[in-house]
Biopython code that builds the backbone (N, CA, C, O; Angstrom):
import numpy as np
from Bio.PDB.StructureBuilder import StructureBuilder

atoms = [
    (1, "UNK", "N", (1.016, -1.211, -0.130)),
    (1, "UNK", "CA", (-0.283, -0.267, -0.279)),
    (1, "UNK", "C", (0.952, 1.419, 0.125)),
    (1, "UNK", "O", (1.762, 1.545, 1.043)),
    (2, "UNK", "N", (0.691, 2.133, -0.674)),
    (2, "UNK", "CA", (1.575, 3.632, -0.966)),
    (2, "UNK", "C", (1.320, 4.468, -0.095)),
    (2, "UNK", "O", (0.150, 4.686, 0.217)),
    (3, "UNK", "N", (2.238, 5.047, 0.424)),
    (3, "UNK", "CA", (1.643, 6.094, 1.535)),
    (3, "UNK", "C", (1.003, 6.957, 1.114)),
    (3, "UNK", "O", (1.369, 7.872, 1.851)),
    (4, "UNK", "N", (0.157, 7.454, 0.333)),
    (4, "UNK", "CA", (-1.122, 8.646, -0.026)),
    (4, "UNK", "C", (-2.167, 7.416, 0.343)),
    (4, "UNK", "O", (-2.826, 7.637, 1.359)),
    (5, "UNK", "N", (-2.410, 6.220, -0.284)),
    (5, "UNK", "CA", (-3.462, 5.402, 0.647)),
    (5, "UNK", "C", (-3.442, 5.747, 2.269)),
    (5, "UNK", "O", (-4.151, 6.609, 2.788)),
    (6, "UNK", "N", (-2.476, 4.890, 2.978)),
    (6, "UNK", "CA", (-2.446, 4.609, 3.804)),
    (6, "UNK", "C", (-3.117, 5.810, 4.722)),
    (6, "UNK", "O", (-3.858, 5.538, 5.666)),
    (7, "UNK", "N", (-2.766, 7.235, 4.331)),
    (7, "UNK", "CA", (-2.714, 8.421, 4.875)),
    (7, "UNK", "C", (-4.486, 8.345, 4.540)),
    (7, "UNK", "O", (-5.160, 8.158, 5.553)),
    (8, "UNK", "N", (-5.105, 8.447, 3.492)),
    (8, "UNK", "CA", (-6.571, 8.311, 3.158)),
    (8, "UNK", "C", (-7.377, 7.282, 4.273)),
    (8, "UNK", "O", (-8.324, 7.450, 5.042)),
    (9, "UNK", "N", (-6.625, 6.310, 3.992)),
    (9, "UNK", "CA", (-7.060, 5.284, 5.243)),
    (9, "UNK", "C", (-7.378, 5.916, 7.169)),
    (9, "UNK", "O", (-8.200, 5.680, 8.054)),
    (10, "UNK", "N", (-6.516, 6.529, 7.042)),
    (10, "UNK", "CA", (-6.228, 6.991, 8.291)),
    (10, "UNK", "C", (-7.217, 7.970, 8.274)),
    (10, "UNK", "O", (-8.105, 7.830, 9.116)),
    (11, "UNK", "N", (-7.307, 9.244, 7.277)),
    (11, "UNK", "CA", (-7.791, 9.863, 7.474)),
    (11, "UNK", "C", (-10.111, 9.445, 7.401)),
    (11, "UNK", "O", (-10.808, 9.723, 8.377)),
    (12, "UNK", "N", (-10.553, 8.988, 6.453)),
    (12, "UNK", "CA", (-11.093, 8.523, 7.162)),
    (12, "UNK", "C", (-11.416, 7.910, 8.438)),
    (12, "UNK", "O", (-12.382, 8.299, 9.095)),
    (13, "UNK", "N", (-10.370, 6.619, 8.962)),
    (13, "UNK", "CA", (-10.869, 6.609, 10.105)),
    (13, "UNK", "C", (-11.308, 7.810, 11.156)),
    (13, "UNK", "O", (-12.294, 7.681, 11.882)),
    (14, "UNK", "N", (-10.654, 8.736, 11.161)),
    (14, "UNK", "CA", (-10.707, 9.577, 12.218)),
    (14, "UNK", "C", (-11.596, 10.860, 11.888)),
    (14, "UNK", "O", (-11.559, 11.866, 12.596)),
    (15, "UNK", "N", (-12.433, 10.737, 10.706)),
    (15, "UNK", "CA", (-13.242, 11.679, 9.287)),
    (15, "UNK", "C", (-14.481, 10.476, 10.673)),
    (15, "UNK", "O", (-15.121, 10.909, 11.631)),
    (16, "UNK", "N", (-14.408, 9.505, 10.353)),
    (16, "UNK", "CA", (-15.664, 8.673, 11.742)),
    (16, "UNK", "C", (-15.868, 9.229, 12.874)),
    (16, "UNK", "O", (-16.961, 9.662, 13.238)),
    (17, "UNK", "N", (-14.190, 9.281, 13.923)),
    (17, "UNK", "CA", (-13.905, 9.185, 14.899)),
    (17, "UNK", "C", (-14.968, 10.721, 14.699)),
    (17, "UNK", "O", (-16.020, 10.598, 15.326)),
    (18, "UNK", "N", (-14.884, 11.587, 14.220)),
    (18, "UNK", "CA", (-15.209, 13.443, 14.496)),
    (18, "UNK", "C", (-16.505, 13.217, 14.863)),
    (18, "UNK", "O", (-17.130, 13.548, 15.870)),
    (19, "UNK", "N", (-16.962, 12.288, 13.391)),
    (19, "UNK", "CA", (-18.952, 12.209, 13.366)),
    (19, "UNK", "C", (-19.282, 11.577, 14.487)),
    (19, "UNK", "O", (-20.268, 12.065, 15.039)),
    (20, "UNK", "N", (-18.707, 10.477, 15.122)),
    (20, "UNK", "CA", (-19.002, 9.682, 16.441)),
    (20, "UNK", "C", (-18.866, 10.732, 17.624)),
    (20, "UNK", "O", (-19.698, 11.178, 18.413)),
    (21, "UNK", "N", (-17.728, 10.924, 17.483)),
    (21, "UNK", "CA", (-17.491, 12.099, 18.553)),
    (21, "UNK", "C", (-19.144, 13.841, 18.112)),
    (21, "UNK", "O", (-19.866, 14.470, 18.885)),
    (22, "UNK", "N", (-19.054, 13.866, 17.256)),
    (22, "UNK", "CA", (-20.249, 15.016, 17.368)),
    (22, "UNK", "C", (-21.553, 14.721, 18.116)),
    (22, "UNK", "O", (-22.279, 15.169, 19.004)),
    (23, "UNK", "N", (-21.440, 13.769, 17.298)),
    (23, "UNK", "CA", (-22.664, 12.957, 17.791)),
    (23, "UNK", "C", (-23.086, 12.428, 19.392)),
    (23, "UNK", "O", (-24.089, 12.632, 20.075)),
    (24, "UNK", "N", (-21.970, 11.742, 19.610)),
    (24, "UNK", "CA", (-22.007, 11.756, 21.206)),
    (24, "UNK", "C", (-22.405, 12.779, 21.784)),
    (24, "UNK", "O", (-23.347, 12.625, 22.561)),
    (25, "UNK", "N", (-21.843, 14.136, 21.613)),
    (25, "UNK", "CA", (-21.765, 15.044, 22.677)),
    (25, "UNK", "C", (-22.861, 15.482, 22.217)),
    (25, "UNK", "O", (-23.603, 15.796, 23.148)),
    (26, "UNK", "N", (-23.397, 15.683, 21.038)),
    (26, "UNK", "CA", (-25.116, 16.251, 20.948)),
    (26, "UNK", "C", (-26.231, 15.707, 21.727)),
    (26, "UNK", "O", (-27.113, 16.288, 22.359)),
    (27, "UNK", "N", (-25.870, 13.805, 21.444)),
    (27, "UNK", "CA", (-27.439, 13.007, 22.134)),
    (27, "UNK", "C", (-27.025, 13.491, 23.402)),
    (27, "UNK", "O", (-27.718, 14.433, 23.786)),
    (28, "UNK", "N", (-25.655, 12.975, 24.568)),
    (28, "UNK", "CA", (-25.379, 13.763, 25.624)),
    (28, "UNK", "C", (-26.103, 14.466, 26.786)),
    (28, "UNK", "O", (-26.454, 14.303, 27.955)),
    (29, "UNK", "N", (-26.126, 15.928, 25.088)),
    (29, "UNK", "CA", (-26.432, 17.048, 25.900)),
    (29, "UNK", "C", (-28.463, 17.103, 25.254)),
    (29, "UNK", "O", (-29.220, 18.072, 25.178)),
    (30, "UNK", "N", (-28.656, 15.917, 24.986)),
    (30, "UNK", "CA", (-30.215, 16.173, 24.515)),
    (30, "UNK", "C", (-31.161, 16.957, 23.529)),
    (30, "UNK", "O", (-32.383, 17.093, 23.468)),
    (31, "UNK", "N", (-29.504, 17.676, 22.360)),
    (31, "UNK", "CA", (-30.196, 17.905, 21.213)),
    (31, "UNK", "C", (-30.062, 17.760, 20.182)),
    (31, "UNK", "O", (-28.991, 17.534, 19.619)),
    (32, "UNK", "N", (-31.578, 17.898, 19.483)),
    (32, "UNK", "CA", (-32.177, 17.601, 18.573)),
    (32, "UNK", "C", (-30.331, 18.505, 16.985)),
    (32, "UNK", "O", (-29.509, 19.395, 17.203)),
    (33, "UNK", "N", (-30.520, 17.738, 15.872)),
    (33, "UNK", "CA", (-30.049, 18.304, 15.072)),
    (33, "UNK", "C", (-30.329, 19.567, 14.360)),
    (33, "UNK", "O", (-29.609, 20.311, 13.694)),
    (34, "UNK", "N", (-31.952, 19.609, 14.786)),
    (34, "UNK", "CA", (-32.149, 21.302, 14.350)),
    (34, "UNK", "C", (-32.035, 22.023, 15.375)),
    (34, "UNK", "O", (-32.124, 23.226, 15.130)),
    (35, "UNK", "N", (-31.797, 21.626, 16.919)),
    (35, "UNK", "CA", (-31.872, 22.380, 17.792)),
    (35, "UNK", "C", (-30.352, 23.044, 17.928)),
    (35, "UNK", "O", (-30.165, 24.051, 18.611)),
    (36, "UNK", "N", (-29.270, 22.357, 17.190)),
    (36, "UNK", "CA", (-27.669, 22.723, 17.303)),
    (36, "UNK", "C", (-27.835, 23.635, 16.039)),
    (36, "UNK", "O", (-27.585, 24.829, 16.203)),
    (37, "UNK", "N", (-28.306, 23.127, 14.558)),
    (37, "UNK", "CA", (-28.135, 24.427, 13.487)),
    (37, "UNK", "C", (-29.083, 25.282, 14.016)),
    (37, "UNK", "O", (-28.862, 26.464, 13.753)),
    (38, "UNK", "N", (-29.754, 25.132, 14.466)),
    (38, "UNK", "CA", (-30.417, 26.908, 14.714)),
    (38, "UNK", "C", (-29.628, 27.434, 15.595)),
    (38, "UNK", "O", (-29.043, 28.464, 15.259)),
    (39, "UNK", "N", (-29.376, 26.833, 17.070)),
    (39, "UNK", "CA", (-27.992, 27.633, 18.199)),
    (39, "UNK", "C", (-26.801, 27.620, 17.141)),
    (39, "UNK", "O", (-26.090, 28.554, 17.514)),
    (40, "UNK", "N", (-26.288, 27.122, 16.160)),
    (40, "UNK", "CA", (-24.882, 27.511, 15.821)),
    (40, "UNK", "C", (-24.805, 28.537, 14.499)),
    (40, "UNK", "O", (-23.858, 29.241, 14.150)),
    (41, "UNK", "N", (-26.348, 28.356, 13.777)),
    (41, "UNK", "CA", (-26.740, 29.627, 12.796)),
    (41, "UNK", "C", (-25.667, 28.576, 11.511)),
    (41, "UNK", "O", (-24.887, 29.046, 10.683)),
    (42, "UNK", "N", (-25.918, 27.431, 11.691)),
    (42, "UNK", "CA", (-25.754, 26.245, 10.760)),
    (42, "UNK", "C", (-27.121, 25.451, 9.823)),
    (42, "UNK", "O", (-28.300, 25.762, 9.989)),
    (43, "UNK", "N", (-26.791, 24.727, 9.153)),
    (43, "UNK", "CA", (-27.391, 24.125, 7.866)),
    (43, "UNK", "C", (-27.543, 23.017, 8.196)),
    (43, "UNK", "O", (-26.689, 22.276, 7.710)),
    (44, "UNK", "N", (-28.684, 22.244, 9.193)),
    (44, "UNK", "CA", (-29.041, 21.253, 10.089)),
    (44, "UNK", "C", (-28.256, 19.604, 9.294)),
    (44, "UNK", "O", (-27.476, 18.831, 9.850)),
    (45, "UNK", "N", (-28.862, 19.506, 7.778)),
    (45, "UNK", "CA", (-28.644, 18.471, 7.148)),
    (45, "UNK", "C", (-26.620, 18.147, 7.045)),
    (45, "UNK", "O", (-26.019, 17.075, 7.121)),
    (46, "UNK", "N", (-26.089, 19.530, 6.856)),
    (46, "UNK", "CA", (-24.618, 19.544, 7.128)),
    (46, "UNK", "C", (-23.966, 18.934, 8.049)),
    (46, "UNK", "O", (-22.938, 18.266, 7.937)),
    (47, "UNK", "N", (-24.740, 19.236, 9.212)),
    (47, "UNK", "CA", (-24.553, 18.522, 10.860)),
    (47, "UNK", "C", (-24.659, 16.782, 11.035)),
    (47, "UNK", "O", (-24.033, 15.833, 11.508)),
    (48, "UNK", "N", (-25.454, 16.989, 10.567)),
    (48, "UNK", "CA", (-26.103, 15.085, 9.874)),
    (48, "UNK", "C", (-24.749, 14.503, 9.093)),
    (48, "UNK", "O", (-24.189, 13.470, 9.461)),
    (49, "UNK", "N", (-24.399, 15.132, 8.211)),
    (49, "UNK", "CA", (-23.073, 14.789, 7.477)),
    (49, "UNK", "C", (-21.900, 14.507, 7.524)),
    (49, "UNK", "O", (-21.149, 13.677, 7.012)),
    (50, "UNK", "N", (-21.809, 15.780, 8.609)),
    (50, "UNK", "CA", (-20.673, 15.827, 9.411)),
    (50, "UNK", "C", (-20.877, 14.447, 10.409)),
    (50, "UNK", "O", (-19.982, 13.605, 10.469)),
    (51, "UNK", "N", (-22.046, 14.319, 11.121)),
    (51, "UNK", "CA", (-22.167, 13.064, 11.903)),
    (51, "UNK", "C", (-21.569, 11.097, 11.330)),
    (51, "UNK", "O", (-20.770, 10.222, 11.663)),
    (52, "UNK", "N", (-22.624, 11.369, 10.339)),
    (52, "UNK", "CA", (-21.997, 10.189, 9.094)),
    (52, "UNK", "C", (-20.752, 10.163, 8.270)),
    (52, "UNK", "O", (-20.550, 9.414, 7.315)),
    (53, "UNK", "N", (-19.853, 11.162, 8.798)),
    (53, "UNK", "CA", (-18.692, 11.347, 8.168)),
    (53, "UNK", "C", (-19.266, 10.979, 6.386)),
    (53, "UNK", "O", (-18.798, 9.908, 5.999)),
    (54, "UNK", "N", (-19.859, 11.452, 5.689)),
    (54, "UNK", "CA", (-20.697, 11.923, 4.431)),
    (54, "UNK", "C", (-19.415, 12.719, 3.833)),
    (54, "UNK", "O", (-19.400, 13.903, 4.171)),
    (55, "UNK", "N", (-18.399, 12.327, 3.058)),
    (55, "UNK", "CA", (-17.492, 13.703, 3.031)),
    (55, "UNK", "C", (-17.437, 13.926, 1.614)),
    (55, "UNK", "O", (-16.734, 14.822, 1.147)),
    (56, "UNK", "N", (-18.087, 13.220, 0.953)),
    (56, "UNK", "CA", (-19.246, 14.122, -0.826)),
    (56, "UNK", "C", (-20.034, 14.881, 0.318)),
    (56, "UNK", "O", (-19.477, 14.334, 1.269)),
    (57, "UNK", "N", (-20.777, 15.600, 0.796)),
    (57, "UNK", "CA", (-21.773, 16.097, 1.151)),
    (57, "UNK", "C", (-20.805, 16.836, 2.817)),
    (57, "UNK", "O", (-21.543, 17.667, 3.345)),
    (58, "UNK", "N", (-20.140, 16.754, 3.203)),
    (58, "UNK", "CA", (-19.421, 17.456, 4.300)),
    (58, "UNK", "C", (-17.978, 17.115, 4.714)),
    (58, "UNK", "O", (-17.499, 16.267, 5.467)),
    (59, "UNK", "N", (-17.427, 18.158, 3.887)),
    (59, "UNK", "CA", (-15.591, 18.671, 4.325)),
    (59, "UNK", "C", (-15.376, 18.442, 5.649)),
    (59, "UNK", "O", (-16.296, 18.273, 6.450)),
    (60, "UNK", "N", (-14.218, 18.425, 5.931)),
    (60, "UNK", "CA", (-13.780, 18.913, 7.029)),
    (60, "UNK", "C", (-13.627, 20.381, 8.148)),
    (60, "UNK", "O", (-12.669, 21.155, 8.151)),
    (61, "UNK", "N", (-14.876, 20.464, 9.054)),
    (61, "UNK", "CA", (-15.375, 21.660, 9.041)),
    (61, "UNK", "C", (-13.935, 23.017, 9.395)),
    (61, "UNK", "O", (-12.784, 22.697, 9.694)),
    (62, "UNK", "N", (-14.435, 24.475, 9.250)),
    (62, "UNK", "CA", (-13.379, 24.630, 9.627)),
    (62, "UNK", "C", (-13.463, 25.943, 10.734)),
    (62, "UNK", "O", (-14.522, 26.425, 11.136)),
    (63, "UNK", "N", (-12.356, 26.313, 11.052)),
    (63, "UNK", "CA", (-12.858, 26.422, 12.516)),
    (63, "UNK", "C", (-13.738, 27.189, 13.268)),
    (63, "UNK", "O", (-14.089, 27.159, 14.447)),
    (64, "UNK", "N", (-14.007, 27.873, 12.330)),
    (64, "UNK", "CA", (-15.346, 28.937, 12.779)),
    (64, "UNK", "C", (-16.694, 28.159, 13.353)),
    (64, "UNK", "O", (-17.434, 28.275, 14.329)),
    (65, "UNK", "N", (-16.583, 27.250, 12.122)),
    (65, "UNK", "CA", (-17.701, 25.586, 12.360)),
    (65, "UNK", "C", (-17.702, 25.540, 13.951)),
    (65, "UNK", "O", (-18.440, 25.878, 14.877)),
    (66, "UNK", "N", (-16.268, 24.836, 13.725)),
    (66, "UNK", "CA", (-16.101, 24.218, 15.231)),
    (66, "UNK", "C", (-16.220, 24.563, 16.466)),
    (66, "UNK", "O", (-16.429, 23.815, 17.422)),
    (67, "UNK", "N", (-16.084, 25.721, 16.464)),
    (67, "UNK", "CA", (-16.173, 27.328, 17.492)),
    (67, "UNK", "C", (-17.451, 27.197, 17.960)),
    (67, "UNK", "O", (-17.794, 27.201, 19.143)),
    (68, "UNK", "N", (-18.607, 27.004, 16.350)),
    (68, "UNK", "CA", (-20.163, 27.177, 16.686)),
    (68, "UNK", "C", (-20.113, 26.483, 17.371)),
    (68, "UNK", "O", (-20.452, 26.538, 18.554)),
    (69, "UNK", "N", (-19.728, 25.759, 16.859)),
    (69, "UNK", "CA", (-19.794, 24.166, 18.002)),
    (69, "UNK", "C", (-19.450, 23.590, 19.017)),
    (69, "UNK", "O", (-19.985, 22.591, 19.499)),
    (70, "UNK", "N", (-18.088, 24.456, 19.616)),
    (70, "UNK", "CA", (-17.706, 24.014, 21.096)),
    (70, "UNK", "C", (-18.878, 25.241, 21.702)),
    (70, "UNK", "O", (-19.349, 24.977, 22.809)),
    (71, "UNK", "N", (-19.156, 25.999, 21.313)),
    (71, "UNK", "CA", (-20.383, 26.848, 22.062)),
    (71, "UNK", "C", (-21.519, 26.052, 22.257)),
    (71, "UNK", "O", (-22.040, 25.769, 23.336)),
    (72, "UNK", "N", (-21.873, 25.704, 21.103)),
    (72, "UNK", "CA", (-23.372, 25.106, 21.610)),
    (72, "UNK", "C", (-22.968, 23.717, 22.515)),
    (72, "UNK", "O", (-23.437, 23.553, 23.641)),
    (73, "UNK", "N", (-22.157, 22.863, 21.962)),
    (73, "UNK", "CA", (-22.033, 21.709, 23.550)),
    (73, "UNK", "C", (-21.297, 21.798, 24.447)),
    (73, "UNK", "O", (-20.873, 20.986, 25.269)),
    (74, "UNK", "N", (-21.085, 23.224, 24.212)),
    (74, "UNK", "CA", (-20.371, 23.803, 25.571)),
    (74, "UNK", "C", (-19.350, 22.387, 26.251)),
    (74, "UNK", "O", (-19.454, 21.561, 27.157)),
    (75, "UNK", "N", (-18.515, 22.692, 25.335)),
    (75, "UNK", "CA", (-17.573, 21.239, 25.771)),
    (75, "UNK", "C", (-16.670, 21.460, 27.199)),
    (75, "UNK", "O", (-16.341, 22.531, 27.708)),
    (76, "UNK", "N", (-16.409, 20.196, 27.629)),
    (76, "UNK", "CA", (-15.783, 21.017, 29.256)),
    (76, "UNK", "C", (-13.923, 20.246, 28.380)),
    (76, "UNK", "O", (-13.452, 19.856, 27.312)),
    (77, "UNK", "N", (-13.622, 20.442, 29.632)),
    (77, "UNK", "CA", (-11.945, 20.109, 28.881)),
    (77, "UNK", "C", (-11.349, 18.820, 28.323)),
    (77, "UNK", "O", (-10.512, 18.649, 27.437)),
    (78, "UNK", "N", (-11.991, 17.999, 29.061)),
    (78, "UNK", "CA", (-11.964, 16.506, 28.357)),
    (78, "UNK", "C", (-12.414, 16.176, 27.123)),
    (78, "UNK", "O", (-11.860, 15.350, 26.398)),
    (79, "UNK", "N", (-13.188, 16.656, 26.907)),
    (79, "UNK", "CA", (-13.800, 16.702, 25.118)),
    (79, "UNK", "C", (-13.282, 17.097, 24.021)),
    (79, "UNK", "O", (-13.177, 16.725, 22.852)),
    (80, "UNK", "N", (-12.750, 18.602, 25.204)),
    (80, "UNK", "CA", (-12.022, 19.187, 23.816)),
    (80, "UNK", "C", (-10.847, 18.758, 23.368)),
    (80, "UNK", "O", (-10.515, 18.808, 22.184)),
    (81, "UNK", "N", (-9.908, 18.157, 24.613)),
    (81, "UNK", "CA", (-8.944, 17.073, 24.514)),
    (81, "UNK", "C", (-9.176, 16.252, 23.813)),
    (81, "UNK", "O", (-8.699, 16.255, 22.678)),
    (82, "UNK", "N", (-10.096, 15.141, 24.314)),
    (82, "UNK", "CA", (-10.418, 14.390, 22.919)),
    (82, "UNK", "C", (-10.838, 14.403, 22.004)),
    (82, "UNK", "O", (-10.556, 13.517, 21.197)),
    (83, "UNK", "N", (-11.807, 15.523, 21.660)),
    (83, "UNK", "CA", (-12.144, 16.317, 20.187)),
    (83, "UNK", "C", (-10.720, 16.970, 19.454)),
    (83, "UNK", "O", (-10.668, 16.845, 18.230)),
    (84, "UNK", "N", (-9.360, 17.780, 20.255)),
    (84, "UNK", "CA", (-8.245, 17.826, 19.879)),
    (84, "UNK", "C", (-7.403, 16.781, 19.012)),
    (84, "UNK", "O", (-6.556, 16.964, 18.137)),
    (85, "UNK", "N", (-7.832, 15.854, 19.455)),
    (85, "UNK", "CA", (-7.076, 14.884, 18.965)),
    (85, "UNK", "C", (-7.383, 13.809, 17.916)),
    (85, "UNK", "O", (-6.540, 13.036, 17.461)),
    (86, "UNK", "N", (-8.667, 13.840, 17.585)),
    (86, "UNK", "CA", (-8.790, 13.628, 16.454)),
    (86, "UNK", "C", (-8.816, 14.709, 15.555)),
    (86, "UNK", "O", (-8.698, 14.352, 14.383)),
    (87, "UNK", "N", (-8.938, 15.972, 15.744)),
    (87, "UNK", "CA", (-9.158, 16.979, 14.587)),
    (87, "UNK", "C", (-7.810, 17.129, 14.087)),
    (87, "UNK", "O", (-7.653, 17.406, 12.898)),
    (88, "UNK", "N", (-6.549, 16.939, 15.064)),
    (88, "UNK", "CA", (-4.878, 16.816, 14.613)),
    (88, "UNK", "C", (-4.754, 15.604, 13.953)),
    (88, "UNK", "O", (-3.990, 15.572, 12.989)),
    (89, "UNK", "N", (-5.423, 14.476, 14.318)),
    (89, "UNK", "CA", (-5.268, 13.463, 13.340)),
    (89, "UNK", "C", (-5.298, 13.558, 11.921)),
    (89, "UNK", "O", (-4.452, 13.338, 11.053)),
    (90, "UNK", "N", (-6.691, 14.008, 11.896)),
    (90, "UNK", "CA", (-7.627, 14.474, 10.518)),
    (90, "UNK", "C", (-6.571, 15.522, 10.004)),
    (90, "UNK", "O", (-6.155, 14.819, 9.082)),
    (91, "UNK", "N", (-6.107, 16.237, 9.942)),
    (91, "UNK", "CA", (-5.317, 17.476, 9.705)),
    (91, "UNK", "C", (-3.749, 17.227, 9.061)),
    (91, "UNK", "O", (-3.322, 17.859, 8.095)),
    (92, "UNK", "N", (-2.688, 15.774, 10.077)),
    (92, "UNK", "CA", (-1.804, 15.760, 9.902)),
    (92, "UNK", "C", (-1.485, 15.112, 8.715)),
    (92, "UNK", "O", (-0.283, 15.242, 8.482)),
    (93, "UNK", "N", (-2.339, 14.175, 7.487)),
    (93, "UNK", "CA", (-1.666, 13.650, 6.748)),
    (93, "UNK", "C", (-1.482, 15.159, 5.300)),
    (93, "UNK", "O", (-0.576, 15.117, 4.469)),
    (94, "UNK", "N", (-2.594, 16.369, 5.342)),
    (94, "UNK", "CA", (-1.941, 17.663, 5.206)),
    (94, "UNK", "C", (-0.791, 18.010, 5.969)),
    (94, "UNK", "O", (0.260, 18.232, 5.368)),
    (95, "UNK", "N", (-0.838, 18.080, 7.078)),
    (95, "UNK", "CA", (0.549, 18.877, 7.381)),
    (95, "UNK", "C", (1.856, 17.831, 6.982)),
    (95, "UNK", "O", (2.930, 18.424, 6.880)),
    (96, "UNK", "N", (1.892, 16.481, 6.767)),
    (96, "UNK", "CA", (2.691, 15.847, 6.275)),
    (96, "UNK", "C", (2.803, 16.114, 4.569)),
    (96, "UNK", "O", (3.933, 16.000, 4.092)),
    (97, "UNK", "N", (2.351, 16.254, 4.198)),
    (97, "UNK", "CA", (2.536, 16.211, 2.797)),
    (97, "UNK", "C", (2.598, 17.446, 2.213)),
    (97, "UNK", "O", (3.600, 17.844, 1.618)),
    (98, "UNK", "N", (1.149, 18.354, 2.402)),
    (98, "UNK", "CA", (1.511, 19.939, 2.269)),
    (98, "UNK", "C", (2.992, 20.785, 2.862)),
    (98, "UNK", "O", (3.738, 21.466, 2.159)),
    (99, "UNK", "N", (3.132, 20.538, 4.201)),
    (99, "UNK", "CA", (3.556, 21.162, 5.577)),
    (99, "UNK", "C", (3.012, 21.878, 5.692)),
    (99, "UNK", "O", (2.142, 22.155, 4.867)),
    (100, "UNK", "N", (3.255, 22.684, 6.949)),
    (100, "UNK", "CA", (2.318, 23.546, 8.160)),
    (100, "UNK", "C", (2.397, 24.454, 7.332)),
    (100, "UNK", "O", (3.494, 24.835, 6.924)),
    (101, "UNK", "N", (0.702, 25.233, 6.723)),
    (101, "UNK", "CA", (0.564, 26.710, 6.446)),
    (101, "UNK", "C", (0.780, 27.399, 7.715)),
    (101, "UNK", "O", (0.958, 26.998, 8.865)),
    (102, "UNK", "N", (0.708, 28.621, 7.138)),
    (102, "UNK", "CA", (0.795, 30.128, 8.349)),
    (102, "UNK", "C", (-1.025, 30.212, 8.819)),
    (102, "UNK", "O", (-1.440, 30.574, 9.919)),
    (103, "UNK", "N", (-1.964, 29.720, 7.515)),
    (103, "UNK", "CA", (-3.310, 30.003, 8.357)),
    (103, "UNK", "C", (-3.698, 28.178, 9.016)),
    (103, "UNK", "O", (-4.620, 27.917, 9.788)),
    (104, "UNK", "N", (-2.707, 27.164, 8.439)),
    (104, "UNK", "CA", (-3.407, 26.390, 9.733)),
    (104, "UNK", "C", (-3.140, 25.960, 10.776)),
    (104, "UNK", "O", (-3.646, 25.002, 11.361)),
    (105, "UNK", "N", (-2.012, 26.895, 11.208)),
    (105, "UNK", "CA", (-1.258, 27.094, 12.505)),
    (105, "UNK", "C", (-2.042, 28.257, 12.795)),
    (105, "UNK", "O", (-2.107, 28.323, 14.023)),
    (106, "UNK", "N", (-2.815, 29.427, 12.152)),
    (106, "UNK", "CA", (-3.535, 30.356, 12.918)),
    (106, "UNK", "C", (-4.966, 29.298, 13.326)),
    (106, "UNK", "O", (-5.677, 29.164, 14.322)),
    (107, "UNK", "N", (-4.919, 28.834, 12.299)),
    (107, "UNK", "CA", (-6.612, 27.655, 13.131)),
    (107, "UNK", "C", (-6.245, 26.445, 13.797)),
    (107, "UNK", "O", (-6.990, 25.468, 13.881)),
    (108, "UNK", "N", (-5.183, 26.511, 14.231)),
    (108, "UNK", "CA", (-5.078, 25.341, 15.200)),
    (108, "UNK", "C", (-5.290, 26.361, 17.013)),
    (108, "UNK", "O", (-5.984, 26.139, 18.005)),
    (109, "UNK", "N", (-4.261, 27.486, 16.646)),
    (109, "UNK", "CA", (-4.390, 28.143, 17.639)),
    (109, "UNK", "C", (-5.690, 28.820, 18.375)),
    (109, "UNK", "O", (-5.950, 28.998, 19.565)),
    (110, "UNK", "N", (-6.539, 29.183, 16.922)),
    (110, "UNK", "CA", (-7.909, 29.392, 17.227)),
    (110, "UNK", "C", (-8.759, 28.242, 17.949)),
    (110, "UNK", "O", (-9.726, 28.344, 18.705)),
    (111, "UNK", "N", (-8.301, 27.478, 17.623)),
    (111, "UNK", "CA", (-9.108, 25.633, 18.307)),
    (111, "UNK", "C", (-8.814, 25.779, 19.538)),
    (111, "UNK", "O", (-9.722, 25.674, 20.363)),
    (112, "UNK", "N", (-7.418, 26.067, 19.981)),
    (112, "UNK", "CA", (-6.710, 26.256, 21.492)),
    (112, "UNK", "C", (-7.409, 27.637, 22.390)),
    (112, "UNK", "O", (-7.806, 27.687, 23.554)),
    (113, "UNK", "N", (-7.392, 28.046, 21.974)),
    (113, "UNK", "CA", (-7.971, 29.316, 22.602)),
    (113, "UNK", "C", (-9.858, 29.258, 22.965)),
    (113, "UNK", "O", (-10.473, 29.857, 23.847)),
    (114, "UNK", "N", (-10.327, 28.391, 22.003)),
    (114, "UNK", "CA", (-12.075, 28.327, 22.245)),
    (114, "UNK", "C", (-12.283, 27.464, 23.295)),
    (114, "UNK", "O", (-13.427, 27.229, 23.684)),
]
sb = StructureBuilder()
sb.init_structure("model")
sb.init_model(0)
sb.init_chain("A")
sb.init_seg("    ")
for serial, (resi, resn, name, xyz) in enumerate(atoms, 1):
    if name == "N":
        sb.init_residue(resn, " ", resi, " ")
    sb.init_atom(name, np.array(xyz, "f"), 0.0, 1.0, " ", f" {name:<3s}", serial, name[0])
structure = sb.get_structure()
């Protein structure tokens, strides 16, 4: 298996983990997709696609979207750490292949400050 195929496989695995994490947190807080969409001013079908890791309908969320979700879900420190582990594993192949850009560094800082 080539390196790019390995990284794609890892990315898919972590996209699923991200979706599972978002769904778990939403359900624990007894929120519907519509509730979250309304509170975060987001399209709830997009949230559904994130939770079901539908790559064709929902790409990796931007930092702005993640911060909106953080605000709605009111993540505690443990949940933020769990989320960051997933997120960093999602962006690692991009960092490895394309090098870390200034924009990615800014995105990482925004997440850490949330």
